[in-house]
C-alpha positions in Angstrom: 50.2 158.1 56.1 51.4 161.2 58.0 54.8 162.9 58.0 57.1 161.3 60.4 56.6 157.8 59.1 59.8 156.4 57.7 60.4 157.4 54.1 61.6 154.5 51.9 63.6 156.1 49.1 64.3 152.8 47.4 60.6 152.1 47.3 60.1 155.4 45.5 62.8 154.5 43.0 61.2 151.1 42.4 57.9 152.8 41.6 59.5 154.8 38.9 60.3 151.6 36.9 56.9 150.0 37.4 53.5 150.6 35.9 51.9 150.2 32.4 51.2 152.8 29.8 48.8 154.8 31.9 50.8 157.8 33.0 48.3 159.0 35.5 48.3 155.7 37.3 52.1 155.6 37.1 52.3 159.1 38.7 49.8 158.2 41.3 51.8 155.1 42.4 54.9 157.2 42.7 53.1 159.9 44.8 51.9 157.2 47.2 55.5 156.3 48.0 56.2 159.9 49.0 53.3 160.0 51.5 55.6 159.8 54.6 56.9 163.3 53.6 53.5 164.8 53.3 53.0 167.8 55.7 49.2 167.6 55.2 48.0 169.1 51.9 49.1 166.1 49.8 51.3 165.7 46.7 50.7 166.4 43.1 52.5 165.2 40.0 52.6 166.6 36.5 54.3 165.7 33.2 55.0 168.6 30.9 57.4 170.1 28.3 58.9 173.5 28.8 59.5 175.6 25.7 62.2 178.2 25.3 59.8 181.0 26.0 58.8 179.5 29.3 55.4 178.2 28.3 54.4 174.7 29.2 52.6 171.9 27.5 51.0 169.7 30.1 50.6 166.0 29.2 49.3 164.4 32.4 48.7 165.1 36.1 47.8 163.3 39.3 47.3 163.9 43.0 47.6 162.0 46.2 46.6 162.6 49.9 44.2 165.3 50.9 44.8 167.4 47.7 42.1 167.1 45.0 42.8 167.5 41.3 40.6 170.6 41.2 42.5 172.2 44.1 45.8 171.4 42.3 44.6 173.0 39.1 43.5 176.1 40.9 47.0 176.4 42.5 48.6 176.1 39.1 46.3 178.8 37.7 47.1 181.1 40.5 50.9 180.6 40.1 50.6 181.2 36.3 48.5 184.4 36.9 51.3 185.6 39.2 53.9 184.8 36.6 52.1 186.9 33.9 52.6 190.0 36.2 56.1 189.2 37.3 59.4 189.9 35.4 59.7 188.0 32.1 61.9 185.2 33.4 59.5 184.3 36.2 57.5 181.6 34.4 60.6 179.8 33.2 62.3 180.1 36.6 59.2 178.5 38.3 59.1 175.5 36.0 62.8 175.0 35.0 64.0 171.5 36.0 67.2 172.6 37.6 68.1 172.3 40.4 66.2 169.0 40.6 64.9 169.7 44.2 64.1 173.1 45.5 61.6 175.1 47.6 59.6 177.7 45.7 60.6 180.4 48.1 64.3 179.9 47.5 63.8 179.5 43.7 62.0 182.8 43.4 64.5 184.5 45.6 67.3 183.5 43.1 65.7 185.4 40.2 66.6 189.0 39.4 63.7 191.2 40.4 61.6 188.4 41.7 62.1 188.7 45.4 59.4 191.3 45.7 56.9 188.9 44.2 57.7 186.0 46.5 55.3 186.7 49.3 52.6 187.6 46.7 52.9 184.2 45.0 52.9 182.2 48.3 49.9 184.2 49.6 48.0 183.5 46.4 48.7 179.8 46.8 47.6 180.0 50.5 50.7 178.2 51.8 54.0 179.0 53.5 56.1 177.4 50.7 56.1 174.5 48.3 58.6 171.8 47.5 59.4 170.9 43.9 61.1 167.6 42.7 61.9 167.8 39.0 62.8 164.7 37.0 64.0 165.8 33.6 66.4 165.1 30.7 67.8 166.8 27.7 64.7 166.1 25.6 62.8 168.7 27.6 60.2 166.3 29.1 59.8 166.9 32.8 58.0 165.2 35.7 57.3 167.6 38.5 56.3 166.3 41.9 55.4 168.9 44.5 53.8 169.4 47.9 52.7 172.6 49.6 54.2 173.4 53.0 51.7 174.9 55.4 52.8 178.2 57.1 54.9 177.4 60.2 55.8 173.9 59.0 59.5 173.0 59.0 61.2 172.2 55.7 62.6 168.8 55.1 66.1 168.1 56.5 69.1 168.3 54.1 69.6 164.6 54.2 66.1 163.9 52.9 66.5 166.6 50.2 69.6 164.8 49.1 67.8 161.5 48.8 65.1 163.2 46.8 67.7 164.7 44.5 69.0 161.2 43.7 65.4 160.0 43.3 64.8 162.8 40.8 67.5 161.2 38.5 65.4 158.0 38.3 62.2 160.0 37.8 63.7 161.6 34.7 65.2 158.4 33.4 62.0 156.4 33.8 60.0 159.0 32.0 62.4 158.8 29.0 62.2 155.0 29.1 58.4 155.0 29.2 58.3 157.3 26.2 60.8 155.1 24.3 58.8 152.0 25.0 55.7 153.6 23.6 57.6 154.6 20.4 57.8 158.3 21.3 61.6 158.5 21.3 62.8 161.1 18.8 65.8 160.6 16.5 67.0 157.8 14.2 66.8 155.0 16.8 63.4 155.1 18.4 62.4 152.7 21.1 64.2 151.2 24.0 65.8 148.0 22.6 66.3 145.1 25.0 70.1 144.4 24.9 70.6 142.1 27.9 68.8 139.8 30.3 70.4 139.1 33.7 69.3 137.2 36.8 69.2 138.8 40.3 72.7 137.5 41.0 74.1 139.4 38.1 74.6 136.5 35.7 74.2 137.6 32.1 71.8 135.2 30.5 71.6 136.9 27.1 73.2 139.9 25.5 73.2 141.6 22.1 74.1 144.9 20.5 76.1 147.2 22.7 75.8 144.8 25.7 77.7 142.0 24.0 81.3 143.2 24.7 82.9 141.7 27.8 83.3 145.1 29.5 79.6 146.0 28.9 78.6 142.6 30.4 80.8 143.2 33.5 79.3 146.7 34.0 75.7 145.4 33.7 76.5 142.5 36.1 78.0 144.8 38.6 75.1 147.2 38.3 72.6 144.4 39.0 74.5 143.3 42.1 74.6 146.9 43.4 70.9 147.4 42.7 70.0 144.2 44.5 72.1 145.3 47.5 70.3 148.6 47.5 67.0 146.9 47.6 68.0 144.7 50.6 68.3 145.6 54.3 70.6 148.5 53.4 67.6 150.6 52.3 66.6 150.8 56.0 70.1 150.9 57.6 71.6 153.5 55.3 69.2 154.8 52.6 71.7 157.3 51.2 74.3 154.5 50.6 71.5 152.4 49.0 70.5 155.2 46.7 74.2 155.8 45.8 74.5 152.1 44.6 71.5 152.3 42.3 72.5 154.8 39.6 70.2 156.5 37.1 71.7 154.6 34.2 74.4 151.9 33.6 77.4 153.3 31.7 75.2 156.1 30.4 73.3 153.6 28.2 71.0 151.2 30.0 68.1 151.2 32.4 67.5 148.0 34.4 63.9 146.9 34.7 62.4 144.0 36.6 60.4 141.3 34.7 58.8 138.1 36.1 58.0 135.1 33.9 55.0 132.9 34.2 56.8 130.7 36.8 57.5 133.7 39.0 61.2 133.8 38.2 62.5 137.4 38.3 64.9 138.8 35.7 66.6 142.2 35.1 66.2 143.6 31.6 68.8 146.0 30.3 67.1 148.4 28.0 68.9 151.0 26.0 67.9 154.4 27.4 70.7 156.9 26.7 69.5 160.5 26.5 68.6 161.5 22.9 70.6 164.6 22.3 71.1 166.7 19.2 74.5 166.3 17.6 77.3 168.8 17.7 79.4 166.9 15.1 82.3 164.8 16.1 81.1 164.2 19.6 80.5 160.7 20.8 77.2 159.6 22.3 78.6 159.6 25.8 80.1 163.1 25.3 76.8 164.4 24.1 74.9 163.0 27.0 77.4 164.4 29.6 77.4 167.8 27.9 73.6 167.9 27.7 73.2 167.5 31.5 76.0 170.0 32.1 74.2 172.5 29.9 71.1 171.9 32.0 73.0 173.2 35.0 73.9 169.9 36.7 77.3 169.6 38.5 79.7 166.8 37.6 78.8 164.6 40.6 75.1 164.6 39.9 75.8 164.1 36.1 77.7 161.0 37.1 74.8 159.7 39.2 72.4 160.4 36.4 74.4 158.5 33.8 76.1 155.9 36.0 79.6 157.3 35.4 82.4 158.4 37.8 82.9 162.1 38.3 86.3 161.8 36.8 84.8 160.2 33.7 82.3 163.1 33.5 85.2 165.6 33.6 87.1 163.7 30.9 84.1 163.7 28.6 83.5 167.4 29.1 87.2 168.2 28.4 87.1 166.1 25.3 84.0 167.9 24.1 85.5 171.2 24.8 88.6 170.4 22.7 86.6 169.0 19.8 84.3 172.0 19.6 87.1 174.5 20.0 85.9 176.1 23.2 88.3 177.8 25.5 86.3 177.2 28.7 83.4 175.3 30.2 81.3 178.5 30.2 81.7 178.9 26.4 80.9 175.2 25.9 77.6 175.6 27.8 76.7 178.7 25.8 77.3 177.0 22.5 75.6 173.7 23.4 72.7 175.0 25.5 70.6 176.2 22.5 70.5 172.6 21.1 68.5 171.6 24.2 65.5 173.8 23.5 63.4 174.2 26.6 65.6 171.9 28.8 68.5 174.3 29.3 69.2 176.3 32.5 67.6 179.5 33.4 
């Protein structure tokens, strides 16, 4: 499928929440949904963890389109060789998950002392530029999806980059959910417990745990109806509005996942998927999650989309955290909280 074919952003989001335990097959299915944006070389996907010193632990990788896995690995080796000879912050800057969507050329140009190395890197890669889409969370796990941009090829328009930014929120949430379902979730509450079952009309058929209170049930029902509207004709008429309806989480707690029974009936499962964040004492779970994404470098509006909260709620949680931790400003709050995130913090 060549660039110019209509990109279905909702289809890309749907792919995030599908697939079994095989991460390579999961990545490949997501890459296929991005094919309409391919300028020719193809897409690659990689799951990795970024440590505080900038080194990466790669867990899985996949390619789609004309790009082969061998070619992709060669490109990675070239970029890493470049980073060894660049200023110390280069490696971390190249692979840091914020901002969630960015071209390599612009990313390198932001780094102190890196501008002189920009042309050298791109020349080694044999391309004009490369797009990076980072799905990440406070636990440091990251999904990177990228595609090379041939010399002379135009960058994607701002509207499409915005759609990909919202898509990246689902990419990060779905990676966290997959790990939780495999029992890889850190902390005292591993797993992604099922707390509610709803039908596609938003009717709550069963609820337990945090989903039992009336307000939680209403939030989940509303989220299902918004999600179903996003998956309807609106996805073609106004993809940005559709993406806006389908948030990364519901109330900062739940991911909604499709399941069909043996009779073909479809249900929406609400699984607990709040970001696992180390505890500065006295903060609530919601305050910790908001603060973690803020420390990663996200602005309030995007934090709200990630967690399914309003921007005003995000501001309120940050202000409450600031007061509890005795910080005089947001900048001080970020400095004190950032080290708790390990490799996930901002550059």
